[in-house]
TORTORKOL-130739 format. One line per 3 residues: for each residue x, y, z of N, C-alpha, C. Coordinates in steps of 0.1 Angstrom, whole numbers, plus 5000, padded with zeros to 4 digits. Example, Ala and Ser with C-alpha at 12.3 -4.5 7.8 and 13.67 -1.06 7.14 Angstrom:
BEGIN
5132:4943:5078:5123:4955:5078:5132:4967:5078 ~ 5128:4978:5071:5137:4989:5071:5129:5000:5079
***
This chain:
BEGIN
5977:5070:1921:5986:5079:1927:6001:5076:1925 ~ 6004:5063:1925:6017:5058:1922:6022:5063:1908 ~ 6012:5062:1898:6015:5066:1885:6018:5081:1884
6010:5089:1891:6012:5103:1891:6026:5107:1897 ~ 6030:5100:1907:6043:5103:1914:6055:5096:1908 ~ 6052:5088:1898:6063:5080:1892:6075:5089:1887
6087:5086:1892:6098:5093:1889:6101:5106:1897 ~ 6091:5109:1906:6092:5120:1915:6095:5117:1929 ~ 6088:5107:1934:6090:5103:1948:6083:5090:1951
6088:5082:1961:6081:5071:1966:6068:5076:1973 ~ 6058:5067:1974:6045:5070:1980:6045:5063:1994 ~ 6042:5071:2004:6041:5066:2018:6027:5066:2023
6022:5055:2028:6008:5054:2033:6009:5057:2048 ~ 6004:5069:2052:6005:5074:2065:5993:5069:2074 ~ 5981:5070:2068:5969:5065:2075:5958:5061:2064
5946:5058:2069:5936:5054:2059:5934:5063:2048 ~ 5934:5076:2050:5931:5086:2040:5943:5096:2038 ~ 5954:5093:2043:5966:5102:2042:5978:5095:2035
5984:5102:2026:5996:5098:2020:6007:5108:2020 ~ 6019:5104:2019:6030:5114:2020:6040:5111:2008 ~ 6046:5121:2003:6057:5120:1993:6067:5130:1996
6079:5128:1990:6091:5137:1992:6095:5143:1979 ~ 6097:5156:1979:6103:5162:1967:6117:5167:1971 ~ 6127:5164:1963:6141:5167:1967:6145:5180:1961
6155:5187:1967:6160:5199:1962:6155:5211:1970 ~ 6160:5223:1966:6156:5235:1974:6150:5246:1966 ~ 6144:5242:1954:6137:5252:1946:6123:5252:1949
6119:5262:1958:6105:5263:1963:6095:5265:1952 ~ 6099:5273:1942:6089:5276:1931:6086:5264:1923 ~ 6097:5256:1920:6095:5243:1913:6087:5233:1921
6089:5233:1934:6081:5224:1942:6066:5228:1942 ~ 6063:5241:1943:6050:5246:1942:6043:5241:1929 ~ 6050:5243:1918:6044:5239:1905:6041:5224:1905
6051:5216:1911:6049:5201:1911:6038:5197:1920 ~ 6036:5204:1931:6025:5200:1940:6012:5203:1934 ~ 6011:5215:1928:5998:5219:1921:5995:5209:1910
6005:5204:1903:6002:5195:1892:5997:5181:1898 ~ 6004:5177:1909:6000:5164:1915:5986:5165:1920 ~ 5983:5176:1927:5969:5177:1932:5959:5178:1921
5963:5185:1910:5953:5186:1899:5951:5172:1893 ~ 5961:5164:1892:5960:5151:1886:5951:5142:1896 ~ 5953:5143:1909:5946:5135:1918:5931:5139:1919
5928:5152:1916:5915:5156:1917:5906:5152:1905 ~ 5912:5146:1895:5904:5141:1883:5894:5130:1888 ~ 5882:5130:1882:5873:5119:1886:5879:5105:1883
5876:5096:1893:5880:5082:1892:5868:5073:1889 ~ 5869:5065:1879:5858:5056:1876:5860:5043:1882 ~ 5851:5038:1890:5852:5025:1897:5839:5019:1899
5837:5007:1895:5824:5000:1897:5812:5007:1891 ~ 5815:5013:1880:5804:5021:1873:5801:5034:1879 ~ 5809:5038:1889:5806:5051:1895:5818:5060:1893
5816:5073:1893:5826:5083:1892:5828:5090:1906 ~ 5841:5089:1911:5844:5094:1924:5854:5106:1923 ~ 5851:5117:1930:5860:5129:1930:5865:5131:1944
5877:5133:1946:5884:5135:1959:5884:5149:1963 ~ 5882:5152:1976:5885:5165:1982:5899:5164:1988 ~ 5908:5173:1984:5922:5172:1987:5927:5183:1995
5935:5181:2005:5942:5191:2013:5956:5186:2014 ~ 5966:5195:2013:5980:5191:2013:5988:5200:2022 ~ 5995:5195:2031:6004:5202:2040:6019:5200:2035
6027:5210:2035:6040:5209:2030:6050:5214:2041 ~ 6061:5206:2043:6071:5210:2053:6085:5209:2046 ~ 6093:5219:2048:6106:5219:2043:6116:5214:2054
6124:5204:2050:6133:5198:2061:6145:5193:2054 ~ 6156:5191:2062:6168:5184:2058:6168:5170:2064 ~ 6170:5161:2055:6169:5147:2059:6180:5143:2069
6191:5150:2068:6203:5147:2077:6200:5150:2091 ~ 6191:5159:2095:6190:5163:2109:6175:5163:2113 ~ 6166:5159:2104:6152:5160:2108:6147:5147:2115
6138:5149:2125:6131:5138:2131:6119:5135:2123 ~ 6119:5123:2117:6108:5119:2108:6094:5121:2113 ~ 6092:5118:2126:6079:5119:2132:6075:5134:2134
6085:5142:2136:6082:5156:2138:6079:5163:2124 ~ 6086:5158:2114:6083:5162:2100:6068:5159:2097 ~ 6064:5147:2100:6050:5143:2097:6040:5151:2105
6043:5154:2117:6034:5162:2126:6033:5176:2120 ~ 6044:5182:2115:6044:5195:2110:6036:5195:2097 ~ 6038:5185:2088:6030:5184:2076:6015:5183:2078
6012:5175:2089:5998:5174:2092:5992:5187:2097 ~ 6000:5194:2105:5995:5207:2110:5993:5217:2098 ~ 6002:5217:2089:6000:5225:2077:5988:5221:2069
5985:5208:2068:5974:5203:2061:5961:5207:2067 ~ 5960:5207:2081:5948:5212:2087:5946:5227:2085 ~ 5957:5234:2085:5956:5249:2082:5951:5251:2068
5956:5243:2059:5951:5245:2045:5936:5242:2044 ~ 5932:5232:2051:5917:5229:2051:5909:5241:2057 ~ 5914:5246:2068:5907:5257:2075:5906:5269:2066
5917:5272:2058:5918:5284:2050:5913:5281:2036 ~ 5908:5269:2033:5903:5265:2020:5913:5267:2009 ~ 5926:5263:2012:5936:5264:2002:5940:5250:1997
5945:5249:1985:5949:5235:1980:5961:5230:1988 ~ 5970:5238:1991:5981:5234:2000:5987:5246:2007 ~ 5994:5243:2017:6000:5253:2026:6014:5248:2031
6024:5257:2031:6037:5254:2037:6037:5256:2052 ~ 6042:5247:2059:6042:5247:2074:6049:5260:2079 ~ 6043:5266:2089:6049:5277:2096:6049:5274:2111
6059:5278:2118:6060:5275:2132:6048:5281:2140 ~ 6042:5292:2135:6030:5298:2142:6018:5288:2142 ~ 6018:5278:2133:6007:5269:2133:6007:5261:2146
6018:5259:2152:6020:5250:2163:6017:5257:2177 ~ 6017:5271:2177:6016:5278:2189:6004:5274:2197 ~ 5993:5274:2191:5980:5270:2198:5981:5256:2202
5986:5247:2194:5986:5233:2198:5996:5231:2210 ~ 6007:5238:2210:6017:5236:2221:6011:5241:2234 ~ 6003:5253:2233:5997:5258:2245:5986:5249:2250
5978:5243:2241:5968:5234:2246:5974:5222:2252 ~ 5984:5216:2245:5991:5204:2251:5997:5207:2264 ~ 6003:5219:2266:6008:5222:2279:5997:5223:2290
5986:5229:2286:5975:5230:2295:5969:5216:2299 ~ 5968:5207:2289:5964:5194:2292:5973:5187:2303 ~ 5986:5189:2301:5995:5183:2311:5994:5189:2324
5990:5202:2325:5991:5210:2337:5978:5208:2346 ~ 5967:5204:2340:5954:5203:2347:5955:5195:2360 ~ 5960:5183:2360:5960:5175:2372:5967:5182:2383
5979:5188:2380:5986:5196:2390:5979:5208:2395 ~ 5972:5215:2385:5964:5227:2388:5953:5224:2397 ~ 5946:5212:2395:5936:5208:2405:5941:5206:2419
5953:5200:2419:5958:5197:2433:5963:5209:2440 ~ 5967:5220:2432:5972:5232:2438:5961:5243:2440 ~ 5948:5239:2437:5937:5249:2440:5936:5260:2430
5940:5258:2418:5939:5268:2408:5925:5270:2402 ~ 5917:5259:2403:5904:5260:2398:5894:5264:2409 ~ 5883:5270:2405:5872:5272:2415:5859:5272:2407
5848:5271:2414:5835:5272:2408:5828:5285:2411 ~ 5821:5290:2401:5811:5301:2404:5798:5296:2400 ~ 5787:5303:2404:5774:5297:2403:5764:5307:2397
5758:5304:2386:5748:5313:2380:5734:5309:2383 ~ 5727:5318:2390:5713:5315:2394:5704:5313:2382 ~ 5694:5304:2384:5684:5301:2374:5670:5305:2380
5663:5313:2372:5650:5318:2377:5639:5309:2373 ~ 5630:5305:2382:5618:5298:2380:5607:5309:2377 ~ 5603:5310:2365:5594:5322:2361:5581:5321:2369
5575:5310:2370:5562:5309:2376:5562:5312:2391 ~ 5573:5308:2397:5575:5311:2412:5580:5325:2414 ~ 5586:5330:2404:5592:5344:2406:5604:5344:2415
5612:5333:2415:5624:5333:2424:5634:5323:2418 ~ 5646:5325:2423:5657:5316:2419:5657:5303:2427 ~ 5656:5292:2420:5655:5279:2427:5666:5270:2424
5676:5274:2415:5687:5265:2412:5699:5274:2407 ~ 5710:5267:2407:5722:5274:2402:5730:5264:2392 ~ 5737:5270:2383:5746:5262:2375:5760:5264:2379
5768:5253:2381:5782:5254:2385:5790:5256:2372 ~ 5798:5267:2373:5807:5271:2361:5821:5271:2366 ~ 5830:5264:2358:5844:5263:2363:5852:5275:2358
5862:5279:2367:5871:5290:2364:5885:5285:2367 ~ 5895:5290:2359:5909:5286:2361:5917:5298:2360 ~ 5924:5301:2371:5934:5311:2372:5948:5305:2373
5956:5305:2363:5969:5298:2363:5980:5308:2366 ~ 5990:5304:2374:6002:5313:2376:6009:5315:2363 ~ 6008:5306:2354:6016:5307:2341:6008:5314:2331
5995:5311:2329:5988:5317:2318:5977:5327:2322 ~ 5976:5330:2335:5966:5339:2340:5952:5333:2339 ~ 5942:5341:2336:5928:5335:2335:5927:5328:2322
5923:5315:2323:5921:5307:2311:5906:5304:2309 ~ 5901:5308:2298:5887:5306:2295:5883:5291:2294 ~ 5872:5287:2300:5867:5273:2298:5865:5270:2283
5862:5280:2275:5860:5278:2260:5873:5274:2254 ~ 5885:5276:2261:5897:5271:2255:5901:5258:2260 ~ 5900:5255:2273:5905:5243:2278:5895:5231:2279
5882:5234:2280:5872:5223:2280:5872:5215:2267 ~ 5871:5222:2255:5871:5214:2243:5884:5206:2241 ~ 5895:5211:2246:5907:5204:2245:5908:5191:2253
5901:5190:2264:5902:5178:2272:5890:5169:2271 ~ 5880:5173:2264:5867:5165:2263:5869:5151:2257 ~ 5879:5150:2249:5882:5137:2243:5894:5130:2249
5898:5134:2261:5909:5128:2268:5904:5122:2281 ~ 5912:5114:2288:5908:5109:2301:5908:5119:2311 ~ 5915:5131:2309:5915:5141:2319:5901:5147:2322
5892:5145:2312:5878:5151:2315:5872:5144:2326 ~ 5875:5131:2329:5869:5124:2340:5874:5130:2353 ~ 5887:5133:2354:5893:5139:2366:5887:5152:2369
5885:5160:2358:5880:5174:2360:5865:5173:2364 ~ 5857:5165:2357:5843:5164:2360:5841:5159:2375 ~ 5849:5149:2379:5847:5144:2393:5850:5156:2403
5860:5164:2400:5864:5175:2409:5852:5185:2409 ~ 5846:5188:2398:5835:5197:2397:5823:5191:2405 ~ 5820:5179:2403:5809:5172:2409:5811:5172:2425
5822:5169:2430:5824:5169:2444:5824:5183:2450 ~ 5831:5192:2443:5831:5206:2448:5817:5212:2448 ~ 5809:5210:2438:5796:5215:2437:5787:5209:2448
5788:5196:2450:5779:5189:2460:5784:5193:2474 ~ 5797:5195:2476:5802:5199:2490:5796:5213:2493 ~ 5796:5222:2483:5791:5235:2485:5776:5235:2487
5769:5226:2480:5754:5225:2481:5751:5220:2496 ~ 5759:5211:2501:5757:5206:2514:5759:5217:2524 ~ 5769:5226:2522:5772:5237:2531:5760:5247:2530
5755:5249:2519:5743:5258:2518:5731:5252:2525 ~ 5729:5239:2524:5718:5233:2530:5719:5234:2545 ~ 5731:5233:2550:5734:5234:2565:5730:5247:2570
5730:5257:2561:5726:5271:2565:5712:5274:2561 ~ 5704:5264:2557:5690:5266:2554:5686:5269:2539 ~ 5696:5269:2530:5693:5271:2516:5693:5258:2509
5681:5254:2504:5680:5242:2497:5678:5246:2482 ~ 5688:5244:2474:5688:5247:2460:5694:5236:2452 ~ 5689:5234:2440:5695:5224:2431:5707:5230:2424
5717:5222:2421:5729:5226:2415:5731:5218:2402 ~ 5734:5225:2391:5736:5218:2378:5751:5217:2375 ~ 5755:5205:2370:5769:5202:2367:5769:5198:2352
5778:5204:2344:5779:5200:2330:5788:5188:2329 ~ 5784:5178:2320:5792:5166:2317:5793:5165:2302 ~ 5803:5157:2298:5806:5155:2284:5801:5142:2280
5802:5139:2267:5798:5126:2261:5807:5115:2267 ~ 5820:5119:2268:5830:5109:2274:5826:5105:2288 ~ 5821:5115:2296:5817:5112:2310:5806:5102:2310
5796:5104:2301:5784:5096:2301:5787:5082:2296 ~ 5798:5080:2289:5802:5067:2284:5811:5060:2293 ~ 5815:5066:2304:5824:5060:2314:5816:5048:2321
5821:5036:2322:5814:5025:2327:5809:5026:2341 ~ 5815:5035:2349:5811:5037:2363:5806:5051:2366 ~ 5801:5058:2356:5797:5072:2358:5785:5072:2368
5775:5064:2367:5764:5064:2376:5768:5061:2390 ~ 5777:5052:2392:5783:5049:2405:5791:5061:2411 ~ 5798:5068:2402:5806:5080:2406:5796:5090:2412
5785:5092:2404:5775:5103:2408:5768:5098:2422 ~ 5765:5086:2423:5758:5081:2435:5767:5082:2447 ~ 5780:5079:2445:5789:5080:2456:5792:5094:2460
5792:5103:2451:5795:5117:2454:5783:5123:2462 ~ 5771:5119:2458:5759:5124:2465:5759:5119:2480 ~ 5763:5106:2481:5764:5100:2495:5775:5106:2503
5786:5108:2497:5798:5114:2504:5794:5127:2510 ~ 5787:5136:2503:5784:5149:2508:5770:5150:2514 ~ 5762:5139:2514:5749:5139:2521:5739:5148:2513
5740:5148:2500:5730:5156:2492:5721:5147:2485 ~ 5708:5149:2487:5698:5141:2480:5700:5143:2465 ~ 5701:5132:2457:5703:5132:2443:5693:5141:2436
5681:5144:2442:5671:5152:2436:5676:5167:2435 ~ 5686:5170:2443:5691:5184:2442:5703:5185:2432 ~ 5706:5175:2425:5716:5175:2415:5710:5174:2401
5715:5183:2392:5711:5183:2378:5723:5181:2369 ~ 5722:5170:2361:5733:5168:2351:5729:5174:2338 ~ 5738:5183:2333:5735:5189:2320:5744:5183:2310
5739:5179:2298:5747:5174:2287:5741:5179:2274 ~ 5750:5180:2264:5746:5186:2252:5738:5175:2243 ~ 5732:5180:2233:5725:5171:2223:5735:5162:2217
5747:5167:2214:5757:5158:2207:5761:5147:2217 ~ 5762:5150:2229:5766:5140:2239:5756:5129:2240 ~ 5743:5133:2240:5732:5123:2241:5730:5115:2229
5731:5121:2217:5727:5115:2205:5738:5108:2198 ~ 5751:5109:2203:5762:5102:2196:5768:5092:2205 ~ 5766:5092:2218:5772:5082:2227:5764:5070:2228
5770:5058:2226:5762:5046:2226:5755:5043:2240 ~ 5762:5047:2251:5756:5044:2264:5749:5056:2270 ~ 5749:5067:2264:5745:5079:2270:5730:5079:2275
5721:5074:2266:5707:5074:2269:5705:5064:2281 ~ 5711:5053:2281:5710:5043:2292:5715:5049:2305 ~ 5726:5056:2305:5731:5062:2317:5722:5073:2322
5717:5081:2313:5707:5092:2318:5695:5085:2324 ~ 5690:5074:2319:5679:5068:2324:5682:5062:2338 ~ 5694:5057:2340:5698:5052:2353:5699:5064:2363
5704:5075:2359:5705:5087:2368:5691:5092:2371 ~ 5682:5091:2362:5668:5095:2365:5662:5086:2375 ~ 5665:5073:2374:5660:5064:2384:5666:5066:2398
5678:5071:2398:5685:5075:2410:5679:5087:2417 ~ 5672:5095:2409:5665:5107:2414:5672:5120:2409 ~ 5683:5118:2401:5691:5130:2396:5682:5136:2384
5682:5149:2384:5676:5156:2373:5685:5156:2361 ~ 5680:5157:2349:5689:5158:2337:5683:5168:2328 ~ 5692:5176:2322:5688:5186:2312:5696:5185:2299
5689:5188:2288:5696:5188:2275:5700:5202:2272 ~ 5714:5204:2273:5720:5218:2271:5721:5221:2257 ~ 5722:5234:2254:5725:5240:2241:5714:5235:2231
5702:5233:2235:5692:5227:2226:5689:5236:2214 ~ 5689:5230:2202:5686:5238:2190:5698:5241:2181 ~ 5710:5238:2186:5722:5241:2178:5730:5229:2175
5726:5217:2180:5734:5205:2178:5727:5197:2167 ~ 5726:5184:2170:5720:5175:2160:5705:5177:2158 ~ 5698:5181:2169:5684:5185:2168:5676:5173:2162
5679:5161:2166:5671:5150:2161:5658:5150:2169 ~ 5648:5155:2162:5635:5157:2169:5628:5144:2173 ~ 5631:5134:2165:5625:5121:2168:5629:5116:2182
5642:5119:2186:5647:5115:2199:5640:5122:2210 ~ 5633:5133:2208:5627:5140:2219:5615:5132:2224 ~ 5610:5122:2217:5599:5114:2221:5603:5106:2234
5615:5103:2236:5619:5094:2246:5632:5097:2254 ~ 5636:5110:2253:5648:5113:2260:5646:5113:2275 ~ 5655:5107:2283:5653:5107:2298:5658:5119:2304
5653:5131:2300:5656:5144:2306:5643:5151:2309 ~ 5644:5160:2318:5632:5168:2322:5632:5182:2317 ~ 5643:5187:2312:5644:5201:2309:5652:5203:2296
5647:5212:2287:5654:5216:2275:5660:5230:2277 ~ 5673:5232:2276:5679:5245:2277:5682:5250:2263 ~ 5674:5260:2259:5675:5266:2246:5688:5275:2245
5696:5272:2236:5709:5279:2235:5708:5294:2233 ~ 5717:5301:2239:5716:5316:2239:5717:5321:2224 ~ 5723:5314:2215:5724:5319:2201:5710:5321:2195
5700:5313:2200:5686:5314:2196:5678:5324:2204 ~ 5683:5327:2215:5676:5336:2224:5679:5351:2222 ~ 5692:5354:2220:5696:5368:2219:5690:5376:2208
5687:5370:2196:5681:5378:2185:5666:5381:2186 ~ 5659:5376:2196:5645:5376:2195:5638:5389:2197 ~ 5646:5399:2203:5640:5412:2206:5638:5420:2193
5646:5417:2182:5645:5425:2170:5645:5417:2158 ~ 5642:5404:2159:5642:5395:2147:5629:5387:2148 ~ 5619:5390:2140:5606:5383:2141:5608:5368:2138
5616:5364:2129:5617:5350:2126:5624:5342:2138 ~ 5634:5349:2144:5640:5343:2156:5630:5341:2167 ~ 5622:5351:2169:5611:5351:2179:5601:5340:2176
5597:5339:2164:5588:5328:2160:5593:5314:2162 ~ 5606:5313:2159:5613:5300:2161:5613:5297:2176 ~ 5617:5306:2184:5618:5304:2198:5604:5300:2204
5594:5307:2200:5581:5303:2205:5577:5289:2201 ~ 5581:5285:2189:5578:5272:2184:5585:5261:2193 ~ 5598:5264:2196:5606:5255:2204:5600:5253:2218
5596:5264:2224:5590:5264:2237:5577:5256:2237 ~ 5568:5258:2227:5556:5251:2225:5558:5236:2223 ~ 5568:5233:2214:5572:5219:2212:5576:5212:2225
5585:5218:2232:5590:5213:2245:5578:5210:2254 ~ 5569:5219:2256:5558:5218:2265:5549:5206:2260 ~ 5546:5206:2247:5537:5195:2242:5543:5181:2245
5556:5180:2245:5562:5167:2247:5565:5164:2262 ~ 5561:5174:2270:5562:5172:2285:5575:5176:2291 ~ 5583:5185:2284:5595:5190:2290:5593:5204:2296
5601:5207:2306:5602:5221:2310:5612:5228:2301 ~ 5611:5241:2299:5620:5248:2290:5627:5259:2297 ~ 5640:5260:2295:5648:5271:2301:5655:5278:2290
5656:5291:2290:5663:5299:2280:5676:5305:2286 ~ 5687:5303:2279:5700:5308:2283:5702:5322:2276 ~ 5711:5330:2282:5715:5342:2275:5705:5353:2276
5697:5354:2287:5687:5364:2288:5695:5377:2293 ~ 5697:5386:2285:5705:5398:2288:5698:5411:2288 ~ 5686:5412:2284:5678:5424:2284:5664:5422:2290
5658:5434:2294:5645:5433:2299:5635:5429:2288 ~ 5637:5433:2275:5628:5430:2264:5628:5415:2262 ~ 5640:5409:2262:5641:5394:2260:5634:5387:2272
5636:5392:2284:5629:5386:2296:5614:5386:2294 ~ 5609:5398:2290:5595:5399:2289:5589:5391:2278 ~ 5596:5390:2266:5591:5381:2256:5591:5367:2260
5601:5362:2266:5602:5348:2271:5591:5345:2281 ~ 5589:5354:2290:5579:5352:2301:5565:5352:2294 ~ 5562:5360:2284:5550:5360:2277:5548:5347:2269
5559:5341:2265:5558:5329:2257:5556:5316:2265 ~ 5557:5318:2279:5555:5307:2288:5568:5299:2291 ~ 5580:5305:2289:5592:5299:2292:5592:5296:2307
5596:5284:2311:5595:5280:2325:5607:5286:2333 ~ 5618:5287:2328:5630:5291:2335:5639:5299:2326 ~ 5648:5308:2333:5657:5316:2325:5670:5318:2333
5681:5320:2326:5693:5325:2332:5700:5334:2322 ~ 5708:5343:2328:5715:5352:2319:5719:5365:2327 ~ 5726:5374:2321:5732:5385:2328:5721:5395:2333
5710:5396:2326:5699:5405:2330:5694:5400:2344 ~ 5694:5387:2346:5689:5382:2359:5700:5382:2369 ~ 5711:5376:2365:5723:5376:2374:5735:5370:2367
5746:5377:2369:5759:5371:2365:5763:5360:2374 ~ 5772:5351:2370:5777:5341:2379:5782:5347:2392 ~ 5779:5340:2403:5781:5345:2416:5792:5336:2423
5801:5343:2430:5811:5335:2438:5804:5326:2449 ~ 5810:5315:2452:5803:5305:2461:5800:5312:2474 ~ 5809:5320:2479:5806:5326:2492:5795:5337:2492
5791:5341:2480:5781:5351:2479:5767:5346:2476 ~ 5766:5333:2472:5753:5327:2468:5743:5328:2478 ~ 5746:5324:2491:5736:5324:2501:5729:5338:2503
5737:5348:2504:5732:5361:2506:5724:5366:2493 ~ 5729:5362:2482:5722:5366:2469:5708:5359:2469 ~ 5707:5346:2472:5695:5339:2471:5685:5344:2482
5690:5347:2494:5681:5352:2505:5676:5366:2502 ~ 5685:5374:2496:5681:5388:2494:5673:5391:2482 ~ 5676:5382:2471:5670:5386:2458:5661:5375:2452
5660:5364:2459:5652:5353:2453:5637:5356:2450 ~ 5632:5366:2458:5618:5371:2456:5617:5384:2449 ~ 5629:5390:2445:5629:5403:2440:5621:5404:2427
5622:5393:2419:5616:5394:2405:5601:5392:2406 ~ 5596:5388:2417:5581:5388:2419:5575:5402:2416 ~ 5583:5412:2421:5579:5426:2420:5582:5432:2407
5590:5425:2398:5594:5431:2385:5581:5433:2377 ~ 5578:5445:2373:5566:5447:2365:5567:5441:2352 ~ 5556:5435:2348:5555:5429:2334:5555:5441:2324
5565:5440:2315:5566:5451:2306:5555:5452:2296 ~ 5553:5464:2291:5543:5465:2280:5549:5460:2267 ~ 5544:5449:2262:5550:5442:2251:5545:5448:2237
5536:5457:2237:5531:5463:2225:5542:5468:2216 ~ 5551:5476:2221:5561:5482:2213:5571:5472:2208 ~ 5574:5462:2216:5583:5451:2212:5577:5443:2200
5564:5439:2202:5558:5432:2191:5556:5440:2179 ~ 5554:5453:2180:5553:5462:2169:5566:5462:2161 ~ 5577:5463:2169:5590:5463:2162:5593:5450:2155
5588:5439:2161:5590:5426:2155:5582:5424:2142 ~ 5570:5430:2143:5561:5429:2131:5567:5438:2120 ~ 5573:5449:2124:5579:5457:2113:5591:5450:2107
5598:5442:2115:5609:5434:2109:5604:5424:2100 ~ 5592:5418:2103:5587:5408:2095:5582:5414:2082 ~ 5576:5426:2082:5571:5432:2070:5582:5436:2061
5594:5440:2067:5605:5444:2059:5611:5432:2052
***
């Protein structure tokens, strides 16, 4: 690379796989030609140790004046442009301030979360889970909601991924854990004994004191650990060094554990032989197509059968129509949740919902599946 840049620019080593160089002048067209030539030269196969190596290259470009620029900000902007070039599958891209808008918003949210928790901007809603064999709702999943005075309603899909790799996830998870268990204790005081599921991240499971945190939370609110379900994704279980051991400790404590989003992560089937979880939650992306896609239906049946063979209970997420409900019930799915059964319910409405509707599905007529299967068979034939 030094040879390629000779006479053009010094070479700066930014990180293990990142380098930077500077092109002087204000001729944008000439710079574009030079960058293309540099990238073309770098992309040529490199012979080393009897092997030929080809590099995948992305380049971010930022225009700046050395007299007034902050060097660290220039590097940040170039990195931002590089990521955008990768996303758009372009050889290089010039920095635009719009690239930073999302990052600035996310960073501002990360900084605001501790204050937002203290000011009561977060709340939990609860989505009921149906036990198909019993024909009633026996559990709920705690789902976080954020209404910010500054940003309005902020989707968990936006702020959760942003904080999962930061220490803030511990603060947020502890808040969810204590809030959900306090609410569970309040329901139990009114005669409603239901399990509550709380989602945790890989970083939570790797926390050295996570089991102690869960144990203390259950004791603080007087909730038997058997009424708590810890939900974690395949990625969290199969990539964290301590995750499996922590789940085993939680199981010994009496806490239930579920593998969330099953079927869309690493799907290391060998690990299913010994995972310390009791329930597999099939991701909604695998559930929603089954009413009109024969292959999707066949795959889902196979997953349910596999789970049962290995001793797991199986829950399907994203049950949004009567046809999907009927197909899953016929396939022997143990539990379901989704908008067809119930949308997430505010904490203050759960007690009435569970008392009034927990037996309503017993009377739900089993649908005639012939037309559904005929449609699926037609899809297969096509």
